[in-house]
C-alpha positions in Angstrom: 33.5 -21.9 8.8 31.7 -24.5 10.9 28.2 -25.6 9.8 25.8 -28.0 11.4 24.5 -30.8 9.2 21.0 -31.5 10.4 18.5 -33.6 8.4 16.5 -30.5 7.8 17.9 -27.2 6.5 14.9 -25.2 7.8 17.5 -23.6 10.2 21.1 -23.1 9.2 23.5 -22.8 12.1 27.1 -21.9 11.4 30.2 -20.6 13.2 32.3 -18.1 11.3 35.3 -17.0 13.3 34.0 -15.5 16.5 30.4 -15.1 15.3 27.8 -17.9 15.5 24.9 -17.5 13.1 21.4 -18.8 13.2 19.5 -18.4 9.9 15.8 -19.2 9.6 15.6 -20.8 6.2 12.0 -21.3 5.1 11.4 -18.4 2.7 8.4 -20.0 1.1 6.8 -20.0 4.6 8.2 -16.6 5.6 10.5 -18.5 8.0 7.6 -19.7 10.2 8.9 -21.7 13.2 8.2 -25.3 14.0 9.0 -27.4 17.0 11.9 -29.1 15.2 13.4 -25.7 14.3 13.2 -24.5 17.9 14.9 -27.7 19.2 17.6 -27.4 16.6 18.4 -23.8 17.6 18.4 -24.8 21.3 20.8 -27.6 20.7 23.1 -25.3 18.7 23.0 -22.6 21.4 23.8 -25.2 24.1 27.0 -26.1 22.2 28.1 -22.5 22.4 27.8 -22.0 26.1 31.4 -23.0 26.9 32.9 -22.0 23.5 35.4 -19.3 24.3 36.0 -18.5 20.6 32.4 -17.5 19.8 31.8 -13.9 21.1 28.4 -13.1 19.7 25.4 -14.9 18.1 23.5 -13.4 15.1 19.9 -14.4 14.2 18.6 -13.6 10.7 16.1 -14.9 8.1 16.3 -16.0 4.5 14.3 -14.0 2.0 11.9 -11.1 2.6 10.8 -12.0 6.2 12.7 -12.3 9.5 10.2 -14.7 11.0 6.4 -14.9 10.5 5.9 -16.6 13.8 4.6 -20.1 14.7 3.8 -22.3 11.8 0.0 -22.5 12.4 -0.4 -25.4 10.1 2.3 -27.4 12.0 0.8 -26.3 15.3 -2.2 -28.6 14.6 0.1 -31.6 14.9 2.9 -30.2 17.2 1.7 -30.2 20.7 5.1 -29.3 22.1 5.7 -26.1 20.2 5.1 -23.8 23.1 7.5 -25.7 25.3 10.1 -26.0 22.6 9.9 -22.3 21.8 10.1 -21.4 25.5 13.3 -23.4 25.9 14.9 -21.7 22.9 13.9 -18.2 24.1 15.1 -18.8 27.6 18.5 -20.0 26.4 18.8 -17.0 24.2 18.4 -14.8 27.2 20.7 -16.8 29.5 23.4 -17.5 27.0 26.6 -15.8 28.3 27.2 -14.0 25.0 25.3 -11.1 23.3 22.6 -12.2 20.9 21.9 -9.9 18.0 19.0 -10.0 15.6 19.4 -8.8 12.0 15.7 -8.0 11.1 15.3 -7.0 7.5 11.7 -8.0 7.1 8.5 -8.6 9.0 8.7 -10.2 12.5 5.3 -11.5 13.6 4.2 -13.4 16.7 7.0 -15.9 17.6 9.2 -13.8 15.3 8.7 -10.9 17.7 9.4 -13.2 20.6 12.8 -14.1 19.0 13.6 -10.4 18.6 12.5 -9.8 22.2 14.8 -12.5 23.5 17.8 -11.0 21.6 19.9 -8.4 23.4 20.4 -6.1 20.4 18.5 -5.5 17.1 19.5 -4.2 13.7 16.3 -3.2 11.9 16.0 -2.6 8.2 13.6 -0.3 6.4 11.3 -3.1 5.3 10.9 -4.6 8.8 7.9 -4.3 11.0 6.6 -6.0 14.2 3.3 -7.4 15.2 2.0 -9.6 18.0 -1.3 -10.8 16.7 -2.9 -13.2 19.3 -6.1 -11.1 19.4 -6.5 -11.6 15.7 -5.9 -15.3 15.9 -7.8 -16.2 19.1 -4.7 -17.4 20.9 -2.6 -16.1 23.8 1.0 -15.4 24.4 2.7 -16.0 27.8 3.3 -13.4 30.5 7.0 -13.1 29.6 6.2 -11.9 26.1 3.8 -9.2 27.3 6.2 -8.0 30.0 9.2 -8.1 27.7 7.3 -6.2 25.0 6.4 -3.5 27.6 10.0 -3.3 28.8 11.6 -3.0 25.4 9.0 -1.3 23.2 7.6 0.8 26.1 4.3 0.3 27.9 2.3 2.5 25.5 3.5 0.9 22.3 3.1 -2.6 23.8 -0.5 -1.8 24.5 -1.1 -0.8 20.9 0.5 -4.1 19.8 -1.3 -6.3 22.2 -4.7 -4.7 22.6 -5.2 -3.4 19.1 -3.0 -5.9 17.2 -1.3 -3.0 15.4 2.1 -3.3 13.6 5.1 -1.2 14.6 7.1 -0.1 11.6 10.9 0.1 11.6 11.0 3.9 12.2 8.8 3.6 15.3 10.8 0.7 16.6 13.9 2.9 16.4 12.1 5.9 17.9 11.2 3.9 21.0 14.7 2.4 21.0 13.6 -1.2 20.4 15.8 -1.1 17.4 19.4 -0.7 18.4 20.2 0.8 15.0 18.5 1.2 11.7 20.4 -0.4 8.9 20.7 -3.1 6.3 22.5 -6.5 6.5 25.9 -4.8 5.9 25.3 -2.5 8.8 24.4 -5.6 10.9 27.7 -7.3 10.0 29.6 -4.1 11.1 27.6 -3.9 14.3 28.2 -7.6 15.2 31.9 -7.2 14.5 32.0 -4.2 16.9 30.2 -6.2 19.6 32.5 -9.2 19.1 35.6 -7.0 19.7 34.4 -6.0 23.2 35.4 -7.6 26.5 33.5 -10.9 26.8 33.4 -11.0 30.6 32.2 -7.4 30.8 29.4 -8.2 28.3 28.4 -11.3 30.2 28.1 -9.4 33.4 26.0 -6.6 31.8 23.7 -9.1 30.1 23.1 -11.0 33.4 22.2 -7.8 35.3 20.0 -6.4 32.5 18.0 -9.6 32.1 17.5 -9.9 35.9 14.3 -7.9 35.7 10.5 -8.3 36.3 10.0 -9.9 32.9 11.2 -13.2 34.3 9.0 -13.1 37.4 6.7 -16.1 38.0 3.2 -15.8 36.6 0.5 -14.9 38.9 -2.5 -17.3 39.4 -4.9 -15.0 37.5 -2.4 -14.7 34.6 -2.2 -18.5 34.3 -6.0 -18.8 34.5 -6.5 -16.2 31.8 -3.9 -17.9 29.6 -5.5 -21.3 30.0 -9.0 -20.0 29.3 -7.9 -18.7 25.8 -6.4 -22.1 24.8 -9.5 -24.0 25.9 -12.0 -21.5 24.3 -14.4 -22.0 21.5 -12.9 -18.9 19.9 -9.6 -20.8 19.4 -11.5 -23.5 17.5 -13.3 -20.8 15.5 -9.9 -19.1 14.7 -8.5 -22.3 13.2 -11.7 -23.1 11.3 -11.7 -19.6 9.8 -8.1 -20.0 8.8 -8.8 -23.3 7.0 -11.9 -21.7 5.3 -10.0 -18.5 4.4 -12.5 -16.2 6.1 -12.4 -13.8 9.0 -13.1 -15.4 12.4 -16.2 -14.4 14.4 -15.2 -14.3 18.0 -17.8 -14.6 20.8 -15.6 -14.5 23.9 -16.3 -18.0 25.1 
């Protein structure tokens, strides 16, 4: 087994035979993502592009959560998080190998974005999905909204984004966002099956499947609406409320 040896073990990246593994390893923070973690994953994925031995990449999380999203405490000091996360997600989609998520616990915010960027998903009974920007006074990019509508279906995506509701594992399977329902053992079996398939055929299918409207350029009004959120007083109120452990009071300005 090959294992990276970074200064931080917040992400553990390994290669085991023909399977590359990315494990979010911050259980005390429910595997919340930082800029450094995103950059580490991007670097690892870049090293796999021309690796003929690796057939599939598996994302998973340590502990009870898959990924609780962006580390909001780190966000206060990490101005490059959005860019770093975007580069990671883009590479997950364009990597010429299938990327599978083993989701055995909650996936929230950026955790949902990671699962959206994966090609296939094994979802356990304790997993659920939520995109909570409306609860936090923030905004996600157009790709996230379009990709959620594409993979969850338009109706479920609207419930997630306009009501900030969670989608439990059974619903994720019913709408086919979950490729299969199963535990980590089932994920290992599934990954082994995918790894045994014809690599060039999988690469072609992935390219065509991802060549869809989710990657279209943002319209001007989408960019304006996004920027308005990140410049708003509501955003300041959201972070103040978080620090004071109270519910935010949004005013739409």
